[in-house]
N, C-alpha and C positions, 0 to 999 in steps of 0.2 A: 381545933384549927379550922380553916375558913381557906376557901380555894375559890376558883375562877373556874364555874362552870352552867350548865343550860337545863335545867328544865321547862315541862311543860305541861299545860292540864289543859284536860278533855273534855267539851260542850258540848251536849247531847241532843238531839233536839226533839221532836214529839213524833215524827214519821220517820226517825230512823234514818232519814235522808240525807240530813248534812252536819257532818264531824267537823267542829272546828278547835283547831289547837294553837293554844296560847302561849307563849315563850317567855320563859321569865328567866333573866339574866341576873346569878349571882356576882356580884362583883365584889373579891379579896379588897380589902380597905381595914385592916386592922381587926378591932372587934365589931363588925357591924357592917352590915352591906346592900345596895340596893334595890331591888329588887323590882323588874320592871315588867309590866304585863304589855304584851302586843296582840289583840288580834284582827282577824283578814279584814274589820273595817277599822283600824287606825285608832281604836281607842287605849288610849294610855291611862296604867292605873301603874302608882310606885305604893308598896309596902317598905320602910326604912329598915329590915332589921337582920341581923345574922342568923349564919345555918353552919352546922358542922359541916364536915366532910360524909361525915357518915350517914347523917341524914338525906343530906343531898345526892349520893349514892341510891341509897335505899331506894328516896322520891323516883328518882332516874329508872328505876327496875321494877318500877312499880305501874311507871307508864309505859312503859313496853311489857306490858304482863295484861294493864288495860287494852292495848292494841292488839293484841292476839287471845282476848276474851279471856285471860287466864283469872278470873274475878276473884277466886279463893285467894290464892299464891298474894293478889295487890292489895287484896284487903288486907292480912295477915303484915305487910310493911308500912302501909301506911297510918294502921294502929297502929305501929312502933313512932312513926312521927310524929305522929300528929299528938302523943303523950307526952313529945320529948320540945313541940312547938307550939306554940299558940298565938305566934305572929302571922303567920302566912295563910291566908286562902288559899292558893292553891293543893296543898292534902288536904286539905278539908271535901271540897268539892270534888277532886279523884274519887277520895273514900266516898262523900255522899255517890258517886257514879255509879262505882261495882257494887255499891248497897243493891240501889238499885236494880239491876245488869244479873244481882239475885234474886230479885226479889223480897230485897229486907227493908218496903220500904221503909219504916217506921223509925229503922237505924237509920237509912237515908234520909229523915226528917230533920233528925235530931245533931246529924252529924250539919246538917246545912245554916241549923241554928244558932254552932256554934262558929261556923264563920261567915253569919250574918252579922258577929260578936265584933270579930274582930273586920269588920270592914259594911258598915249595915248596908249601902248602897249599890256595891260590888257588882254587875249587873250579870255574870256567869253564877253566880250565886245566886242568885234571885229568880233567874233561868230554869234552873234547876226547883229552886223551891216554886217555880209555878208548874212544872210538870210535878212534881212531888204533889201537889192540891188536887191539880188535875186526874190523875191515876186515883187522886179516892176522894173523888169525887165535890172536891171543895170547890166545884168549879168561878164563883161571884168570888174568893178567895184569888183563886190564879187570874182571876181577871186583872183584880187589884192591883199583883205583883207584877204583872206584865206592862201594867197601863205604868208604873211607878216606875219600874226600869226605862219606858220608854218618855217619861217624862224627864229624866237625868240624864238619860243617855241615849238620844232620838235617834240616834246613826245604828244602834243595837238592832241587825237585824236580824240578830234569831229569835228573838222578842216580838220584833212585829208578824213575826210567821207563825210563832207559835199560841200569841194572841187570837190571830187570822183563823187557824184552826180552832182555835177553842170558841171563838163564837161561831162558826159555818160548825165544825158538825155535836158541840156539845151544849151549845148554846143558842142555837136559831137566830142570833141576830147576825141579817145579814150584811147590814148597810155598817157593823165593825170591822165583820170578815173583810166586806170590801172596801174601806177606808184601807186596813194594815195591810191588803193585797196591792192597794195600789202605790203608798207608798212604799211600801217592798222593791215593785217593779220601778217606781223612779229611781232608787238608785240600783239596781243590776237589771236591766231590761229586759235582757237576753235568756233570764230563765223562762224557761218553755211549759214545763208543770205547771209556774206558778201564773204565769198567761193564761192556763190552760183553767184552771180552778176559777178564778178574776171573770173570765167570763162564763163557764156555768151558771154562778152567785149572780151575775149579773143577769142571768137569763131568768135564775129562777127566783128573782127580786124584779123584773118588770121592768129593765133599765137596759 
């Protein structure tokens, strides 16, 4: 059975200051559904596969659990969802985030790699994978991942912010960090924290 419902995917960032919600609308149309993803920067991603009502309800409940930091409960539900569908990225992304929040970084990475097989260029999946690479000390791999996101989705600001943080705090590449913070502020000039970071970076870089 297919029904009209709304689900959402959580995107985290490396400092915990930014949480983006992605809305996925499952539209009833016989045996298939069109899943459209919107984020706050108006990126649209479509995954045109059906999902039954029971799985949709479990997904929605899992999102509520994540919102309330009940990660173990979310993991249990999302394992069930992902074991019954391999066509939608969102359940895998949220499962990986729940794993990461409970310190299960390897499980998070394995789950994200499964999501990559569904949609290799999905910016949210790759953004989370970049965070995993950073947390496990694979800084060049994290940088490459963020750069690939920006190449495909230059307006996806979480990747720019995370790349700037990576270059600034973990790779001592001030020019890279300045470039990303400036690009971010060109879109969101009222981000005071980012403006402070940029000012400090330029002072340290002698610019």
